[in-house]
C-alpha positions, 0 to 999 in steps of 0.5 A: 451506568456500568458497561453491563447495562449498556446495550452496545457494550461488548467484551473485548474477548467476544470481538475476536481477532482483528482482520489481516492487514491487507492495506499494508501489503497493498501499499507495498506493492503499489510502492514497488510498482511506482518505483518500477515505473519511475525507473522505466521512464528514466530509462526511456528518457535516457535512451531518448537523450542518447538516441540523437547522438548515436544516429 
């Protein structure tokens, strides 16, 4: 049976261009946000550790 006889066969040229790769951009933003959160929490922990010594 050839591809022309199949009802669900499509020509690759008829499929069009693939959609933009949104998950990669979203993943990069999520990673940057997690890094910012980790640095912020590290700063709070350092301030909390140094605060009793300063008072």
